[in-house]
N, C-alpha and C positions, 0 to 999 in steps of 0.2 A: 493232431497231434498226442491226444492219448493211446489210437489204434495203433500208432508208431512206436509208439515207449510200450506198450503189450507188445507186440511183437517181435523188438528189439529184445526187448524182458524173454520172450519165450524160445528165441534164434540161439542166446547166449545158452539158456538153459538147454538149449537138444546138444549143442555145445558143449556144456559141461556135463552132459548123460553118456557123452561120443565118448568125448575125453575118460570117465569114470568107466568107462568100459571099455575100455582101449586098455585106462590100463591096469584095470583086472585081468583080462587077457593076455596078459605083455605078464603084469604079476605073475600068474596061475603058468606062466611056460618058463618063465624065471627059478618059477621054486622048481619044475621038472628040467631043469640044465637048460633046457633046449630056445631060447628066443631073449634078446638084449634089446634094447631100445636108445635113439637117441633121440632130443629134438633140435631146434632146426627155428628162430623166427625171420619165416619170409619176407612177411612186413617190413624189420630193418634192412634184411638183403635186396629186398626194391630203390628202400630209401638211400641208405645211405656208401649201394656202391657203388662206384666209377659209371658204369652200365649204367645203375638207375638213374643213378643223377642224370644222365643226358640224354638215361629216354625223357625227366618229368621236363628239362629246360629244353629240349625241343615242344611239349608238348604245348609246354607252357608260352612261347619265345608262335606256333604258330596255332597260339586262344587267342592270344594279343592280337595277332594279326587282326585273324578272321575280325575279332569285335570294334577293331578302329575301321576296318570298313563296312562293316553294319551298322557304326556310328559317322560314317560318313555319308552312306550311301541315305541315313535318318532323314539326317538333315538336310538333303537335300529334298528329299521328299516332302520336310517340313517348310522350307525355300516356297517352294513349290502352291507347298496346303496355304502356307502366307498370299499368295501373288493371286490364287486363287479367292482370297476371300475378298483381297483386294480389288478383285473383277467380276465381280460376281452384279455390279449394279449396272456393269459392263453387256452383261451374256443372256441370254432369254435360258429360264427355267428348263428345259430342255437340253439348253449347250452346256450350264452350269453340272444340272445332274452328272452330263454324262461326261463331263471335266472326272467330276467325283468317283465316279464311279469307276473311272480310271487308276487317277490318284489312289484308291484303296485297293485298287486290281493289283498292281504293280508294288503296295506295302507288303500283302500277302503276299507277294513274288518273293519280296527280300525275306519278309520272314523265314518262309522256304526252307532259298539258301543259302540261310544262315543257319535254319537247321541242319542242313543235308548238311552245311558246311561242319558244322559239326558233328555227326555222329558219324564222320566220313575221321572228321582226325579222331573220336573215341574207339572206330573201329583197325585204327589205324594202330594206334598205342598198344591198342590189344593184340596186338601179332607180334609189335617188340616184344608186346611182356611172355608171350610163350616164341616167343626166342628166342630168350633170360631163362626162361623156365628151361627149355631144353638142352641150354647150356650148364647149368644145373644138375641135371641129370647126374651125370658119370660121375661129376665133384659128392653127390649124396652117395654113389655108390660110393667111390673112395673111400669117402670119411666113413660108410659102414664096413668096409671090408678091414680098413687102420683099426678104428675100435673096436673091432669084430663083435658087431654090433648088426642085426637080422630089420630094422626097426628103421625111420626117421619120421619123428611124431614130432606135425607145428604144432611150436607154443603160444598159439589162439588158441588150441581143442586140452593144452596141458594145463588136469588143472592141480599140482602139483607133484616136483619128480629131486632126483637128488642134484645134490651136485658136478659137476663134474660129465651132465650130457647134455648138457647145450654148447653146438659145436659149431654155432654162426658165426662169432669170431673166427676158427679157421674156413668155414667153406665162402667165405666174405672174402678173406686172403687170394682163397684160388679163382674165385670169377672174377671179382677186379683181375688175376692172370691174365685168363686165359679168354673172359670179354671187356673189354671198357668202354663199347660204346654199338649202338645198333641204330639203324637209319631209322624215325619213323616216320611213314609215308604215309597219308590219308587212306584211304580207302574205302569205294565206294558197295554199300548193304548191296549182299546179294538180292536178286529179288524173287 
């Protein structure tokens, strides 16, 4: 846990350094009259936009189905294990061991299938997110043109900025108008 905290702290520190370097570069360019920047909260766009909510709802629904399937299959295996325990006195040691091994193999197969389905769902979510990002690119370009900006920086890496630089709500309005849903389809991992 401490290692995770240190890693998170290191990543936060690295993001802060990146933001400062970026802002210093932008400030120096601004001093020369060459560059202006806007900020956008992409996490908020993905959480609150119509398409982001649609993607999240689809993923949650599919994940719940996968979990329900896993619970049902696990319950069935547990019933078989209980039945096998009751039959133990009527089976030879070899028969019992063979049935235990078979049951263990089926349980391992179940876990593998559930992990695969979870991974495929995660991959499908990434594909959907990429589609949303593709829809955002021209929106960001339009916002830079509208505001005379040269760069848009995610607020997650900005340490400080002036009021009026954040275009998240404008981007949200444009994204909602352009794309309200993306179909999430589980995608198998590439070998």
